[in-house]
KEMAR-657890 format. One record per atom (N, C-alpha, C): atom name; x, y, z. Coordinates in steps of 0.2 Angstrom, whole numbers, plus 5000, padded with zeros to 4 digits. Each point is the difference from the previous one (the first is absolute). Layout:
<rs>
@atom=CA; X=X; Y=Y; Z=Z;
...
</rs>
This chain:
<rs>
@atom=N; X=4924; Y=5039; Z=5001;
@atom=CA; X=4996; Y=4995; Z=5004;
@atom=C; X=5000; Y=4993; Z=4996;
@atom=N; X=5002; Y=4995; Z=5003;
@atom=CA; X=5000; Y=4993; Z=4996;
@atom=C; X=4993; Y=4997; Z=5001;
@atom=N; X=4997; Y=4998; Z=4994;
@atom=CA; X=4994; Y=4997; Z=4999;
@atom=C; X=5001; Y=4993; Z=4997;
@atom=N; X=4997; Y=4995; Z=5004;
@atom=CA; X=5001; Y=4993; Z=4998;
@atom=C; X=4993; Y=4998; Z=5000;
@atom=N; X=4997; Y=4999; Z=4994;
@atom=CA; X=4993; Y=4997; Z=4999;
@atom=C; X=5000; Y=4993; Z=5001;
@atom=N; X=4995; Y=4998; Z=5005;
@atom=CA; X=5000; Y=4993; Z=5002;
@atom=C; X=4994; Y=4997; Z=4995;
@atom=N; X=5002; Y=4995; Z=4996;
@atom=CA; X=4996; Y=4997; Z=4995;
@atom=C; X=4995; Y=4995; Z=5004;
@atom=N; X=4995; Y=4999; Z=4997;
@atom=CA; X=4994; Y=4995; Z=5002;
@atom=C; X=5003; Y=4993; Z=5002;
@atom=N; X=4999; Y=4998; Z=5006;
@atom=CA; X=5003; Y=4994; Z=5003;
@atom=C; X=5007; Y=4999; Z=5001;
@atom=N; X=5004; Y=5006; Z=5000;
@atom=CA; X=5007; Y=5000; Z=5000;
@atom=C; X=5002; Y=4999; Z=5008;
@atom=N; X=5005; Y=4996; Z=5001;
@atom=CA; X=5002; Y=4999; Z=5007;
@atom=C; X=5003; Y=5007; Z=5002;
@atom=N; X=4999; Y=5002; Z=5007;
@atom=CA; X=5002; Y=5006; Z=5002;
@atom=C; X=5008; Y=5000; Z=5001;
@atom=N; X=5003; Y=4994; Z=5001;
@atom=CA; X=5007; Y=5000; Z=5001;
@atom=C; X=5003; Y=5002; Z=4993;
@atom=N; X=4997; Y=4998; Z=4995;
@atom=CA; X=5003; Y=5001; Z=4993;
@atom=C; X=5000; Y=5008; Z=4999;
@atom=N; X=4994; Y=5003; Z=5002;
@atom=CA; X=4999; Y=5007; Z=4999;
@atom=C; X=5005; Y=5004; Z=5004;
@atom=N; X=5001; Y=4997; Z=5006;
@atom=CA; X=5005; Y=5004; Z=5005;
@atom=C; X=5007; Y=4999; Z=4997;
@atom=N; X=5002; Y=4994; Z=4997;
@atom=CA; X=5006; Y=4999; Z=4997;
@atom=C; X=5001; Y=5005; Z=4994;
@atom=N; X=4995; Y=5001; Z=4996;
@atom=CA; X=5001; Y=5005; Z=4995;
@atom=C; X=5001; Y=5007; Z=5003;
@atom=N; X=4996; Y=5002; Z=5005;
@atom=CA; X=5001; Y=5006; Z=5003;
@atom=C; X=5007; Y=5001; Z=5003;
@atom=N; X=5003; Y=4995; Z=5003;
@atom=CA; X=5007; Y=5001; Z=5003;
@atom=C; X=5005; Y=5001; Z=4994;
@atom=N; X=4999; Y=4996; Z=4994;
@atom=CA; X=5004; Y=5001; Z=4995;
@atom=C; X=5000; Y=5007; Z=4997;
@atom=N; X=4994; Y=5003; Z=4999;
@atom=CA; X=4999; Y=5006; Z=4998;
@atom=C; X=5003; Y=5005; Z=5004;
@atom=N; X=4999; Y=4999; Z=5007;
@atom=CA; X=5003; Y=5005; Z=5005;
@atom=C; X=5008; Y=5000; Z=5000;
@atom=N; X=5002; Y=4994; Z=4999;
@atom=CA; X=5008; Y=4999; Z=5000;
@atom=C; X=5003; Y=5004; Z=4994;
@atom=N; X=4996; Y=4999; Z=4994;
@atom=CA; X=5003; Y=5004; Z=4994;
@atom=C; X=5000; Y=5007; Z=5001;
@atom=N; X=4995; Y=5003; Z=5004;
@atom=CA; X=5000; Y=5007; Z=5001;
@atom=C; X=5007; Y=5003; Z=5003;
@atom=N; X=5003; Y=4996; Z=5004;
@atom=CA; X=5006; Y=5001; Z=5004;
@atom=C; X=4999; Y=5005; Z=5006;
@atom=N; X=4994; Y=5000; Z=5003;
@atom=CA; X=4999; Y=5004; Z=5005;
@atom=C; X=5004; Y=4998; Z=5007;
@atom=N; X=5000; Y=4994; Z=5001;
@atom=CA; X=5004; Y=4997; Z=5006;
@atom=C; X=5007; Y=5001; Z=4999;
@atom=N; X=5003; Y=4999; Z=4994;
@atom=CA; X=5007; Y=5001; Z=4999;
@atom=C; X=5002; Y=5007; Z=5001;
@atom=N; X=4996; Y=5005; Z=4997;
@atom=CA; X=5001; Y=5007; Z=5001;
@atom=C; X=5000; Y=5002; Z=5007;
@atom=N; X=4995; Y=4997; Z=5004;
@atom=CA; X=4999; Y=5002; Z=5007;
@atom=C; X=5007; Y=4998; Z=5004;
@atom=N; X=5002; Y=4994; Z=4998;
@atom=CA; X=5006; Y=4997; Z=5004;
@atom=C; X=5006; Y=5005; Z=4998;
@atom=N; X=5001; Y=5002; Z=4994;
@atom=CA; X=5005; Y=5004; Z=4997;
@atom=C; X=5000; Y=5006; Z=5004;
@atom=N; X=4995; Y=5003; Z=5001;
@atom=CA; X=4999; Y=5007; Z=5003;
@atom=C; X=5001; Y=5000; Z=5008;
@atom=N; X=5000; Y=4994; Z=5003;
@atom=CA; X=5001; Y=5000; Z=5007;
@atom=C; X=5007; Y=5002; Z=5003;
@atom=N; X=5005; Y=4999; Z=4996;
@atom=CA; X=5006; Y=5002; Z=5002;
@atom=C; X=5004; Y=5004; Z=4994;
@atom=N; X=5003; Y=5005; Z=5003;
@atom=CA; X=5004; Y=5005; Z=4995;
@atom=C; X=5006; Y=4996; Z=4997;
@atom=N; X=5001; Y=5001; Z=4994;
@atom=CA; X=5006; Y=4997; Z=4996;
@atom=C; X=5004; Y=5006; Z=4998;
@atom=N; X=5006; Y=5001; Z=5001;
@atom=CA; X=5004; Y=5005; Z=4997;
@atom=C; X=5000; Y=5000; Z=4993;
@atom=N; X=5000; Y=5005; Z=4996;
@atom=CA; X=5001; Y=5000; Z=4993;
@atom=C; X=5006; Y=4996; Z=4997;
@atom=N; X=5005; Y=5001; Z=5004;
@atom=CA; X=5006; Y=4996; Z=4997;
@atom=C; X=4999; Y=4992; Z=5001;
@atom=N; X=4996; Y=4998; Z=5005;
@atom=CA; X=4999; Y=4993; Z=5001;
@atom=C; X=4995; Y=4998; Z=4994;
@atom=N; X=4995; Y=5004; Z=4999;
@atom=CA; X=4995; Y=4998; Z=4995;
@atom=C; X=5004; Y=5000; Z=4993;
@atom=N; X=5004; Y=5005; Z=4998;
@atom=CA; X=5004; Y=4999; Z=4994;
@atom=C; X=5004; Y=4994; Z=4999;
@atom=N; X=5003; Y=4998; Z=5006;
@atom=CA; X=5005; Y=4994; Z=5000;
@atom=C; X=4995; Y=4994; Z=4999;
@atom=N; X=4995; Y=5000; Z=5003;
@atom=CA; X=4995; Y=4994; Z=4999;
@atom=C; X=4998; Y=5000; Z=4992;
@atom=N; X=4998; Y=5005; Z=4998;
@atom=CA; X=4998; Y=5001; Z=4993;
@atom=C; X=5005; Y=4997; Z=4995;
@atom=N; X=5007; Y=5002; Z=5001;
@atom=CA; X=5005; Y=4998; Z=4996;
@atom=C; X=5001; Y=4993; Z=5000;
@atom=N; X=5000; Y=4997; Z=5006;
@atom=CA; X=5001; Y=4993; Z=5001;
@atom=C; X=4994; Y=4996; Z=4997;
@atom=N; X=4994; Y=5003; Z=5000;
@atom=CA; X=4995; Y=4996; Z=4997;
@atom=C; X=5000; Y=5001; Z=4992;
@atom=N; X=5003; Y=5005; Z=4998;
@atom=CA; X=5001; Y=5001; Z=4992;
@atom=C; X=5005; Y=4996; Z=4998;
@atom=N; X=5006; Y=4999; Z=5004;
@atom=CA; X=5005; Y=4996; Z=4998;
@atom=C; X=4998; Y=4992; Z=5000;
@atom=N; X=4996; Y=4999; Z=5004;
@atom=CA; X=4997; Y=4993; Z=5001;
@atom=C; X=4996; Y=4998; Z=4994;
@atom=N; X=4995; Y=5005; Z=4998;
@atom=CA; X=4996; Y=4999; Z=4994;
@atom=C; X=5004; Y=5000; Z=4994;
@atom=N; X=5005; Y=5004; Z=4999;
@atom=CA; X=5005; Y=5000; Z=4994;
@atom=C; X=5003; Y=4993; Z=5000;
@atom=N; X=5003; Y=4997; Z=5005;
@atom=CA; X=5003; Y=4994; Z=5000;
@atom=C; X=4995; Y=4994; Z=4998;
@atom=N; X=4994; Y=5001; Z=5002;
@atom=CA; X=4995; Y=4995; Z=4998;
@atom=C; X=4999; Y=5000; Z=4993;
@atom=N; X=4999; Y=5006; Z=4997;
@atom=CA; X=4999; Y=5002; Z=4993;
@atom=C; X=5006; Y=4997; Z=4996;
@atom=N; X=5006; Y=5002; Z=5002;
@atom=CA; X=5006; Y=4997; Z=4996;
@atom=C; X=5000; Y=4993; Z=5000;
@atom=N; X=4998; Y=4997; Z=5006;
@atom=CA; X=5001; Y=4992; Z=5000;
@atom=C; X=4994; Y=4997; Z=4995;
@atom=N; X=4995; Y=5004; Z=4999;
@atom=CA; X=4995; Y=4997; Z=4996;
@atom=C; X=5002; Y=5000; Z=4993;
@atom=N; X=5003; Y=5005; Z=4998;
@atom=CA; X=5003; Y=5000; Z=4993;
@atom=C; X=5005; Y=4995; Z=4998;
</rs>
């Protein structure tokens, strides 16, 4: 459960923005969307390989 304490005299929009940020960090919506459709294991592996290659290229370019 996400708890966002509202400070004295704080704007409700600001507290709501903090709540949304905390909620986004939990990854609930992302996980829900991922589970809506089945992905074949081969497709998941291919996407992971592409992502890893991309990260490696970024890291190599940084050095």
